[in-house]
C-alpha positions in Angstrom: 87.4 86.1 107.5 90.9 85.8 109.0 93.4 83.5 107.5 93.2 81.0 110.3 89.4 80.9 110.3 89.4 80.5 106.5 91.8 77.6 106.7 90.0 75.8 109.4 86.7 76.2 107.8 88.1 74.8 104.5 89.6 71.9 106.3 86.3 71.2 108.0 84.4 71.5 104.8 82.5 74.6 105.8 81.6 77.7 103.9 84.4 80.3 103.5 84.6 83.8 101.9 87.3 82.4 99.4 89.7 79.4 99.2 92.9 79.7 101.1 95.8 81.1 99.2 99.3 80.5 100.1 102.8 80.8 98.4 103.1 77.0 98.7 106.7 76.2 98.2 107.7 79.9 98.2 110.0 80.8 95.2 113.6 80.7 94.4 115.8 83.4 95.9 116.8 84.8 92.5 113.1 85.2 91.5 112.5 86.9 94.6 115.4 89.3 94.2 114.5 89.9 90.5 110.8 90.9 91.4 112.0 93.4 93.9 114.4 94.9 91.5 111.9 95.1 88.7 109.1 96.4 90.8 111.4 99.2 92.0 110.4 98.4 95.5 113.2 96.8 97.6 110.8 96.2 100.5 108.3 94.3 98.3 106.2 92.0 100.6 104.9 89.0 98.8 102.3 88.2 101.4 100.7 91.6 101.1 101.2 91.9 97.2 99.6 88.7 96.3 97.2 88.5 99.3 98.5 85.3 100.7 96.8 83.9 103.8 99.1 84.2 106.8 100.5 81.8 109.3 100.9 78.6 107.3 104.2 77.1 108.7 105.3 73.9 107.1 107.0 71.4 109.3 109.3 70.1 106.6 111.6 68.0 108.7 112.9 70.4 111.2 109.9 70.1 113.6 108.9 66.5 113.2 110.7 63.9 111.3 107.9 62.1 109.6 110.0 60.9 106.6 113.6 59.5 106.6 115.0 59.4 110.1 117.9 59.5 110.6 118.9 61.6 107.6 121.8 60.6 105.4 124.9 62.6 105.8 124.9 65.3 103.1 128.1 65.4 101.0 129.6 66.8 97.8 130.6 63.7 95.6 132.0 65.6 92.8 132.6 69.2 92.1 132.5 70.1 88.4 133.2 73.1 86.3 129.5 74.1 86.0 127.8 71.7 88.5 128.1 69.8 91.6 127.1 66.3 92.2 126.0 65.6 95.8 124.0 63.5 98.1 121.3 65.1 100.1 119.9 64.2 103.6 117.4 61.9 101.9 120.1 59.9 100.2 119.3 61.1 96.8 122.2 61.8 94.6 121.7 64.7 92.1 123.4 67.2 90.0 122.8 71.0 90.6 124.0 73.7 88.4 126.3 76.2 90.0 125.5 80.0 89.9 121.7 79.8 89.7 118.8 77.9 91.1 117.4 75.0 88.9 115.5 71.7 89.6 118.3 69.2 90.1 119.0 66.4 87.8 118.3 63.3 90.0 120.9 60.6 89.4 120.6 58.0 92.0 118.1 56.9 94.8 118.9 55.0 98.0 116.1 52.3 97.2 117.0 50.2 94.1 115.4 46.9 94.6 113.8 44.6 97.3 116.9 44.3 99.4 117.7 48.0 99.5 114.0 48.8 100.4 114.1 46.4 103.3 117.2 47.9 104.6 116.1 51.4 104.0 112.9 50.6 105.8 114.5 49.0 108.8 117.2 51.8 109.1 115.3 54.9 108.2 111.6 54.5 108.4 111.2 53.1 112.1 108.0 54.7 113.6 109.4 54.1 117.0 112.4 56.3 116.6 112.3 58.9 119.4 113.9 61.5 117.1 110.8 61.8 115.2 108.8 63.9 117.6 110.6 66.6 119.7 110.2 66.8 123.3 108.7 70.3 123.2 105.8 69.2 120.8 103.2 70.4 123.2 105.0 73.9 123.4 105.2 74.1 119.7 101.5 73.1 119.4 100.4 75.6 121.9 102.3 78.5 120.3 100.7 77.8 116.8 97.2 77.4 118.4 97.4 80.7 120.3 98.2 82.7 117.1 97.3 83.0 113.6 99.4 80.2 112.4 99.0 76.6 111.3 101.6 73.8 111.3 101.3 71.2 108.6 102.1 67.6 109.7 103.5 65.9 106.6 106.8 65.2 105.1 106.8 67.6 102.4 105.6 71.2 102.4 104.5 70.9 98.7 101.5 68.8 99.8 100.0 71.1 102.5 96.4 70.2 101.8 97.3 66.6 101.1 98.4 65.9 104.7 96.8 66.5 108.0 97.2 69.9 109.7 
């Protein structure tokens, strides 16, 4: 079975040769570089090596903004010796260590109580906001449907099978 056939069959509850297998969130760049170095193969291809199914493209927020829209302005709030405190485009304030990839230490969120929720909902979760769906959505869909690709429709790429495809 080809990747596209396998994924479609899985989503439709049909029989497949095996479950779809993807890299999900991918990996940190440091991990990828270390694996290439330790394998002795600078051209190591994870897709082939692990047998990942091809063609799953996560929308994240660059194709369809199904989450917060408009985004917050990303900004560095404090530059420390070993870390940086910043606000990301989702309005979350976190601390990230310098020099290597780690899970951030989340410090503050835009929604703190009922009043901030109401303001957040009105300003950033308006389903009628025209920026949510790009003008060329049909072209994007046609491109994905003509190949071996899938585009997830969900706010976060970590939940590919938890959202509609």
